[in-house]
C-alpha positions in Angstrom: -26.0 15.5 116.4 -28.4 17.4 118.6 -27.1 20.7 120.1 -28.6 19.8 123.5 -26.0 17.1 124.2 -22.9 18.1 126.1 -19.8 16.1 126.9 -21.3 14.4 130.0 -24.4 13.3 128.0 -22.1 11.8 125.4 -20.0 10.0 128.0 -23.2 8.6 129.6 -24.5 7.4 126.2 -21.1 5.9 125.3 -20.9 4.0 128.6 -24.4 2.6 128.2 -23.7 1.5 124.6 -20.9 -0.7 126.1 -23.0 -2.0 129.0 -26.6 -1.1 129.4 -26.8 -3.1 132.7 -24.7 -0.5 134.6 -26.4 0.8 137.8 -26.7 4.6 138.1 -23.9 4.5 140.7 -21.6 2.6 138.4 -22.5 4.9 135.5 -21.9 8.0 137.6 -18.5 6.8 138.6 -17.5 6.1 135.0 -18.6 9.5 133.7 -17.3 11.5 136.7 -20.6 12.7 138.3 -22.3 12.1 141.6 -25.3 9.7 141.5 -28.1 12.2 141.6 -27.0 14.4 138.7 -26.2 11.3 136.7 -29.7 9.9 137.4 -31.3 13.2 136.3 -29.3 13.3 133.1 -30.1 9.7 132.3 -33.8 10.3 132.8 -33.6 13.4 130.6 -31.9 11.4 127.9 -34.5 8.6 128.1 -37.4 11.1 128.1 -35.9 13.0 125.1 -35.8 9.7 123.2 -32.0 9.4 122.9 -32.2 6.0 124.6 -34.7 3.9 122.7 -34.5 0.6 124.7 -32.1 -1.4 126.8 -31.7 -5.0 125.7 -29.4 -8.0 126.2 -27.5 -9.1 123.1 -27.3 -12.9 122.8 -24.6 -15.0 121.2 -26.3 -16.3 118.1 -23.7 -18.9 117.3 -23.9 -20.4 120.8 -27.7 -20.6 120.4 -27.3 -22.5 117.1 -28.0 -19.6 114.7 -25.1 -20.2 112.3 -26.3 -18.6 109.1 -26.6 -14.9 108.3 -28.2 -14.0 104.9 -28.6 -10.6 103.4 -31.5 -10.7 101.0 -32.4 -8.1 98.5 -36.1 -8.1 97.7 -37.9 -6.6 94.7 -41.6 -6.1 94.9 -43.9 -6.9 92.1 -45.5 -3.4 92.2 -44.4 -0.2 93.9 -47.6 1.2 95.4 -47.8 2.4 99.0 -50.1 -0.6 99.8 -47.5 -3.1 98.6 -44.7 -1.5 100.6 -46.8 -1.3 103.7 -48.0 -4.9 103.3 -44.4 -6.2 102.9 -43.2 -4.1 105.8 -45.9 -5.4 108.1 -45.1 -9.0 107.1 -41.4 -8.5 107.9 -42.2 -7.2 111.3 -43.9 -10.5 112.0 -41.0 -12.8 110.9 -38.6 -13.4 113.8 -35.9 -14.5 111.4 -35.7 -11.0 109.9 -33.4 -9.1 112.2 -33.3 -6.0 110.1 -35.3 -4.6 107.2 -34.6 -1.5 105.2 -36.2 0.1 102.2 -33.5 0.9 99.8 -32.9 2.8 96.5 -31.6 1.1 93.4 -32.5 -2.2 91.7 -34.2 -3.6 94.8 -36.9 -2.3 97.2 -35.8 -3.9 100.5 -32.7 -5.3 102.1 -33.1 -7.8 104.9 -30.7 -9.3 107.4 -32.0 -12.8 108.1 -30.6 -15.2 110.8 -31.3 -18.9 110.7 -29.8 -22.1 112.0 -28.6 -23.3 108.7 -29.1 -23.1 104.9 -31.9 -25.7 105.0 -33.8 -23.5 107.5 -33.2 -20.4 105.3 -34.5 -22.3 102.3 -37.7 -23.3 104.2 -38.1 -19.6 105.3 -37.7 -18.4 101.7 -40.1 -20.9 100.1 -42.5 -21.3 103.0 -42.9 -17.7 104.0 -41.1 -15.0 102.0 -42.1 -16.2 98.5 -45.7 -16.8 99.6 -46.2 -13.1 100.0 -48.1 -11.8 96.9 -46.0 -8.6 96.7 -42.6 -10.4 96.3 -41.3 -10.6 92.8 -37.6 -11.5 93.2 -35.1 -12.3 96.0 -31.3 -12.2 95.7 -29.5 -13.7 98.7 -25.9 -13.3 99.8 -24.7 -15.6 102.6 -22.2 -14.2 105.1 -19.1 -16.5 105.5 -17.9 -15.0 108.7 -18.6 -12.0 111.0 -15.9 -9.4 111.0 -17.7 -6.7 113.0 -21.1 -6.5 114.6 -22.0 -3.6 116.8 -25.0 -1.5 117.7 -22.8 1.3 119.2 -23.1 4.6 117.3 -19.9 6.7 116.7 -21.0 9.5 119.0 -17.8 11.5 118.7 -16.9 10.5 115.1 -14.1 8.2 116.0 
């Protein structure tokens, strides 16, 4: 963790991880500062890149996205061009919520969200397997969600 963050900075970041819609006045009250110093610290944290973006998390299930699949993908060749081509394609697929390059038997791990298994099948055969760099896909379907958070453990709890 960066040396430039003090306890107040961490409290600000923790509060925003729980609710990014807090006004500066609400945030100041939570962390124990007056509004102006809180606003200055918040701006400093944003400018320094500690706060990447502020978004609204939607309820996937209520919106009909009931299937989460973790797909391990092996590329047909391991050149920089293939990795870049695949990475660029993943950035264009809205079903792909997360994409990581990984070490081991596979090259990428994807978290894919779809409405159902039929939609996932259409995605795999209609989009993913049409990419010339894809050699193999191993899919694991999540049965239920136990934990899903974007909050970082800032104080190692």
